[in-house]
N, C-alpha and C positions, 0 to 999 in steps of 0.2 A: 701718658705724656699730651699735652695740651696742642692740638693740631695748629700750625700758624694760618692764621685766618688774616695777617695782611694783605694788602693788594699787590704786594712781590710774592707771595705763595704761589706755586704753582707745580704741574707735574713735569720735572726733568725730562723725561722721555719725550713729552710732548712740545717742550719747548726745544728740544735740541732737534725734533723732528722739523719744526719748523724753521729753524735756522739753516737747516741742510738745506731746505729748500728754497729760501730765501738767497743763500750764497747762488745756488744753482742758476737761479734767475738775475743773479747782479753781475754774472759774469758771463752774461749772452746765452742764457739757456741749455749750457750743458758745461760737464766739468769732471774732472780725471779725479781718481781718489785722494792722490797727493796735494790737489786744488784744494779740495773738501777738507783734508784734515789739516791743511797750512790755514785756512781760514777759520776754521771752527775750534780748532785747539781740542779736537774728540780723538782719543785714540781709536784707530784701526779697523779693531772688533768690533765697537760701538757703531761707526758709520755704515759697517757692513750688514749689522745687524739691521739699521734703520732703513736702509738700502733697500735690501731684501722685502721687507714688509709692506715699503712704498711701493716697490714694483711690482707686488702680487698684485696689490689694491690698484694699480693703474695711474699712481700718482706719479711716479718717476719709470723711464723707460732705459735700457741700457741700449749702447748704439753699438756700431759692428768695431767700434775704433777703442771700447770699453769705457769710455765716457757715458757718466751717466747726466741724462737730458728730462727737462719737465715732461709727463707724461698728460695722456689725453683726457684724463676725468676731469685733470685742471681747469680745461676750456669751460665746461659744465659751471663750475665753481666761479670761475671768472667773469662767464656770462650774467650769471644772476648777480653778484656784484656789483656789475657794471650798472645793471637794470636801476637798482637800490642807488646807487649816487647820483645816478641820473634824474628818477625821481624825487630825491633830496634835495635838489638843485633847481628843479623848474621855477620854483616861485620868485629863486634868486634872476633866474636867465629870465622872465617875464619882465623885471626890475629891469634889468639891463637895455632890452627891445621899449620898452615904454618911455625910457629916458633919452634912448641912443634914436630910434625909430630904425634899427638894424638887426640883423640876424644876432644872435647869441648862441654860444657854442660851448661845452663843456667837453675835454680829452684828458684821458690818462695814458700812461706810458704801457706799453705793450711789449716786452722785450725789444726791440730795436725799433718800434714803430710808434705813432701816437694813434689810438682808436677814440672816435666819437663816441660818448656815451649820451650826451643830451644837447638838444638843440631846440631852439624856440624862435621862428622863423619872424623874419620883418613884416608889416603890414603893406608893404610898397611890393608892385606888382613887380618891377627890375630888384632882386635880391641876391644872395648868396645861398646854395641851399646844398646841404649836404646830407646822407644820410647816416642815422644812428647807427653805428657798426661799422661804419667805414675805417678802412686803416689806411695812415698816410705818411710818410714818409716825416721827419723831423726836421730836415734842415729848410724843407720848403715852404713852411706852414707858419701862421701865428703861434697856434699851440704848441705846434712842433717845437720852437724855438722856446717858448715858454718852459718847457718841458727840459730842454736842452740846458736853461738858463741855472736849472738847480743841481746838475752835476758839475763835477771837477773837468776843467778842461783834459787832461791824460783820459779820462774816460768818454771824453765826446769824440777823439782823436781815435781812442778804440772802438767806437760806435761806429765811425764814418769808415775807419778801417775793413770792418764787415759788410758793410751794406753798402758803400760807394755814394756820390753824390749827384744822381740821376738828373736830368734837367727836365723840368716839369713845363718851364717857359723860358724865354730868352733872358728872364730877369733872374732866375734861380742861380744862386749861389754854389759854383760849382766846384770849388777848392777849398781845401781844409783850411788855410790862412785867411781866405774871406771870412769861412765861416765863424772862425773862431774870433776876428776881429768883430763880427756882427754879434754874437752872445755876449763881448767883452761890453761892447757898448750897450747892449739890452738891459745887462746886469747894473750898470752903473746908471741909466734913468729910469729905470725899475719897470719897463714892459717891450715887449718884441712888436716887431712890427713887418708885417708881411706885404711886400711893394710889387704885387703882380707876380709873385714868384711862384705860386700855384695854379692861378689863375688870372692871365693877360685882364687890366681894367679892374682888378678886385684889390681893395685894400684891408688890413685885418690890422687890430690892435687885440695885444694877447697879454696876460700876467698868468705867473703861480699862483697855485692855491697853498696858503704856508701852512707846513705841518700837517699837510694831508698823509694819511697811511698810505698811501701810493702816489706818485708823483704824478699831478694834476694842475692842469691850467683851464683857464675859460676866455672866451674872445667876444669882439663883436667883430663883425665883416659887411661890406656892402660895398658897392660901386664906389671907386677913386675918386669920382667927382662930389660925389657926398660926403664919404668918408675922407676927410681932407688931413692933410698933415698937421695943420693948427687945429684940427680937432681936437688930436692930442692933448691939449691942456684942459680940455673937460673929460676926454673920455679917460683919460690912463689914471686919475684920480678916481671915477666911480667904477673902472673896474678894478682898482686896489682895495675899495672898500668893500665892493660885492664879494670879493677873492676872500675877504676875511671872515664876512658872514657865512660863504659856505665852508670855510673852516671851523666855524664853530657848530654849524651843522654836525660834523663828523666826530666833532668833541661829545657833542650832545648823545648821541645815535650809540657812539662806543660806551660812555656811561651808563647809558640806557640799557 
């Protein structure tokens, strides 16, 4: 028998293993067996066998309530992947800084938070600065809102019910209705805005990176006196173009 060498050919057990991990991640980081069976259409004996293997390797752990959660070994893999994503994006973020004069950032969704994986700072002495690896709430940041733009509203509501809407400043959106209205507006215009919601006096424009393997967003941010609302007419198209170029980087590295 000739082996199937088409791009769709794969090892079924590996595909099923990653399917379970992705399901656990998509439902908030932990799931009961029934949820895994419902979402995967796999028989329970198969799920048990795969989870036992993942648990023994540290990629899954069983909680006291018998739910299965993502394990600590995935942290190391995620950090390594985030560093690679950040390195691929540097040239594109540098172009954003050169064209706008403001700090450029990239973030990915990690559980119910956004984590910064790359930044190129503005050359100005007064600038926005954040540490790579910093985790921030989704509802109060430009990159966070750009990540939320890629989720259906029911998933946003479920996320908010888990995390709440803590206020970072007096401008932070602190009700689910206000956040959903803002996200709907962001989808309509194609970019998100942080109006001093994370830090007073700072404005941020952010867009999703389309078709990235994990939810990803890029942004520029700086003092509101320089990053004016009027500047969105030039900044937003630039961000969208750079986001498409970043997406092409993902495709090239995946093909390689």
